[in-house]
N, C-alpha and C positions, 0 to 999 in steps of 0.2 A: 415910665419901664413899666411892661407887663408880663405877668407870668401865670401861666396856666394851673388851675385849682388843681391838686392833688387828689386821685382817687380815694374815697371812703375807704377807710381802714376796715369796713367790716358792715355788714347787713343791717338796717336798723340804725344805722349812725348817722349824724349830721355833723357837717363841722360847725355846726352853732355859730356862723359868724352874724347871720341874720337875725338880728333882735335877741342876741344872749349876750350878756354881760361879761362874758368871761369865754370867747369865744376859743376852739380847741386850732383853728387856723393862724400858725405862726410866723412870724417874718422875722427870719433870722440872719444875720448879717455877718461877713468878716472882713476886713481893710488892712489885712496881711498882703503884700505884695508880691511878684515875681512868683517864684514857684514854691516860696513856704508855704509849711500846710495850715492850712484854713486856722481861725480861732473863731468859733462864731459865739457871738451875741442875740441876746433875743431884743428886738425892734420895735414891735408889734406896739406896745404902750406910747412910743413918741413917732410914729409914721402915720399916719391917717391912709388907708387902704380903701379903694372904691372896687366894686364888684362890676364886671361886665361880661355879659354871659359867665362863660366858664372859665374867666381868669379875674384875675385882681391887679390891678393899676395900682402906682404911688410914682411920689416924686423924689427922687435926689440930689444931689450936689457934691457927693462922692464916688470915686471908683472906688468900687469893690465888688465882693461876691456876692448876692442874693439867695438864699433858699427859703423856698414857701413850704412849710412843714403842718401838718395835720398830725397834733400829738394829741390826746386824752389826757395825758399826764401832764399838765402845764408847767407845773414847778422843776417838772424834768427834763422838760425838750430841750435846752442847749445842750445836757450831759448825752443824752438819749443821741441827738444828734451828732454829737461829735464822736461817739462810739460808732455808730454807721458809718460817718467820714472816714473814719482811720481807716476801717473795714473795705470799703469802696474804692479809698486809692491804692490799696496794695495791690498791685500786680498778681496776675491767677497763670498758674504754669500747670502743665500737666505734668504730673511724677508717677512714680512707682516706689512703695514700699517693700522694701527687701530684707528678708530676716538672713541671717547666719548665726550657726548654733555650734559648739564643739563644749563635748563633755569633759570636766576637769576632774570627776569620777561619780561611780555611780547613781548621784543623787544630786548632782550639782554641773552645773553648765554654766558656760560664757554665751551669751549674745549679745550679738551688734545688730542694730539697727538703722538702714538707711531710707533716706528721703530722695531720690534722684530724679533728675529732670531726662538725663541722657544714658548712653548704652555704655558707662564704664562702672556698671557692677559688675560684669565680669573681669574687670580688672583692678579690683581692689586688692589691699593687702589681707584681707581674711583668706583670698586664693590660695596665698602662699602659705599662710598659717595653721593649713589643714581645720578650717572651719567647713561647715557645709551647710550649701544652703536649703533652709526648711518651709519659706513660705517668700511667694514673690505674689503682688498683685496689678492688677491692672491699671492701666493709667486714669489716673485720679485727680483732680483739679486742686488741686492746695495752692496757699497765698504768701507770698514773698514776704518775707521779714517776720511772720507769724509764727507764734509758738504751736505747738503739736505735742500735747499728752499722749501718754500711754499708761493703758492699765491691764493690768494681767489676769486672766482667772484659768481657771480648771485648777488642774492637778499642779501647778506650775506657781510658785511664789517669790517675786521678787526680793534680794538681798537690800534694802535701804529702810530707814530711820523710819520712825513709827509715823506717819503724816505725811511723809514725804512724798511727791508725785512724781514719777520720771517723766523727762520734761525733753525736748530738743528743739532748734527755732532751724525753720528752711528757709533759704537761700539757694536762688537756682543756680546749677553749674558747678554746685559744690559738692563734695562728700560728709554731706549730712548725716552723723553717725552720731549712733547714741548706744555707749556700752554698758552694761551692767549685767548681773550676776542672775540667776533664778535657781530656785533649791526645788527640787519635788517633793510634794505633799507627803505624795503615801508611796513609798517604795513598793507596794505590790500590786499598786494599778499601774498603768500605760503612762510613761511620763509625756503628758500632751496636756496642752491647754490652747485659749486664744489669746491674741496681744489685740487690744481694742484702742484707737487712734482717736483723739479727740481734739477739736477746737479751741475747747473752754478746759479749765482745771476742772477737777474732780468737784460735785457742789457737795457740801456737807445735808443740806435738805431743798428740797424742790425735784421738777419732776428729770427724769433721766435726758440723757443729751442722747443727740443721733451721732453715731459715730461716722468719722469721713473714712473710716478703713478697717476692718474688722480680718485679722487671720490665723488661722487655726493652724499649729505647729507642734511638731513631734519633736521630740529631743533624739538625735544620732546615738550612735551607740559607742561607750567608752572604746577609743582606740589603743593600742599598746604599741609605741615606737620603741626600736632597738637602739641603743648606745644612742642618746638625744645630743645634741651639741649643747655642750654645758653654757655657754653666752647665750644662746638661744633662747636657751629654757629659764634661765636665770628669774628673769622677769614675771614669767609665769609662775612658777615654786615661790615666789615671794608674794604673790596675789593672791596665791590657795592660801600660803599659811596665814595671810593679813585677813582674809575671811573667816577664819580656823578662830581667831578672837570672836568673832561676833556670836558663836558658839562655846567657847573656851576662853574665858576672859585672861585664865591662867599664863596662855599665850602669848599675850600681846608682848610685844618686842619692848625690853625693860632700858636700854642707854640710849641718849639722844642718838648717838651715830647708826645705831640697828634700827631705829626709828627712821631715821635719814634716809638707808638704804633701801629701806621696805617702801618709803613715799617713792622717790626716785623709781625703783624699777617697775611699781604701779603706773605711771606716770610712759614711761620707755615703753611699757606694753601695749599701749594705746596710742603710744605718736604716728608710728611706723611712719609712711613718705614723709608726713610734716616735720620730721627732724629738722631737714637743712632749711624750710622755712622757720623754725623758730632759733635757729642758729643764728641767722640772716639779723631776727629782729632784737636775739641778744647782743650784737655785736662782735658775732665770731668772722672771723676774716676767713677768704676763701680758703688758703692754705689749711689753717685751721681745720676748717671743714673736710676738707680732701684728706688731710692725717687721720681725722676718726674713720673715713672710709677705708684706707690701708690697714689701719689697725683690727678693723672689723668686718672684712670682705662678704661676710656669707649671713650678716643677722643685722637689718634694722633696728633689733628689740636692743642689740648689744649696742650698735652705734648712736643709738636714745641715750642709753644707759650715760656712756661715754661723756655725751653733752654734757648731758646733767651733772655731772661729776666735774665736770670742769669750770662750768659755771658758777657751782656752791663754792669748787675752790679761789676761783677768780675772785669772787664778789663779795665772799666772807658774810658779815652780818647782813648783807643787801638783798643774800638769796633768800626772799622768804616766797611764803605763799601767794601773800597779794601781789610781789612782784612776777611772779611767774603765772596768776591768774589775769592781770593785765596783759604782757605778752599771748598767750593763749586765745584770750579774748579779740587779741588784734589778729591773727590769724584765723581766727572764726574756727576754732578747736573746743565751741561750748560744750561737746561734750564733756572732755577732761574738766572741763571747770566745774560742772556738774559734779562731776565725780571727785574733785578736790573737796567739794563740800558735803558728801555723803559720809555715811558711815565707813567707808575704809580708813578714813582718815580722822576719824574720832576715836582716839587713845583715851578716853576716860578721865581720869583724875589728871592725866598727865597735862601740866601747864607747860607752855613755853613764852616766854618773854618776848614782846615787842614782837611780836609774831613771826621770829625767824624760828620756823619750823627744820632749817637745812644745818648740820654742821658736818665741817672737812673732818 
């Protein structure tokens, strides 16, 4: 086989193959077949290579994938090549980043970030829940199945655990939604800030990353509504109640059943149209799903909450956070999975045996 020599990685550098005892030109091989991802190994030391003009020739008796790499960090060749390969096989899509906001009170707001490949932004649940669109990007290239990390700057601070970074996973033609709350740092200043979307997790040290996208946002004004539907606002009220625990620990729900209701209300507040998909994965029948719809005709939040109550009542000790996380992952609601791992489900010293955080 003959493979062209890769271009030099920088001026003044050589691949070192001619006369160098530790050449930077490495031959990698993967014998995995079919459509399975390649698993690379360095076979330079066991395969004689011959230079032919600007190419390298070698002999092989196996059917495999070969990769000629110019890497000056020889011990790290395989790991660097694997990292590069994983990124190269990700399918790129053009998508938009869209941010919705709704003020819970003068200093706190709920944000919903989307990364979407189609025009369904105008048909999202947020349009029905009194959220306002506060930012929208142009079309930007993002990679299928890769995480996107989010940082918040300016006069807005995300309500997350110390050291926890906001992240969403992008999948084409899905509602890739990341819900979180922010607090205004200085109420005397304008409630505005910047959201930065990154390919890599925030480094503790090193050079700053190049952002995939930066969006400037200004929070909307607080809206007053008259006589809200109690069923529709229950989960939102519970969400605000739960977040008050971050600054007022004494307000943390005490009894297991009270904590269960708050947990379910928070999940219901974010499920939206996904509740029917969740119901099917939880093995609820069509008749049971339709009954929930009839009982709560005007509120997706109430429908979601009733589903979770029925699930807890039916499954008893098996209705655990781990079980719910597994099903949410299956229906691609990783945003809620992230929420389950965040501070709104951390009740300090309250411990739950066997992971059973739900009670009837």
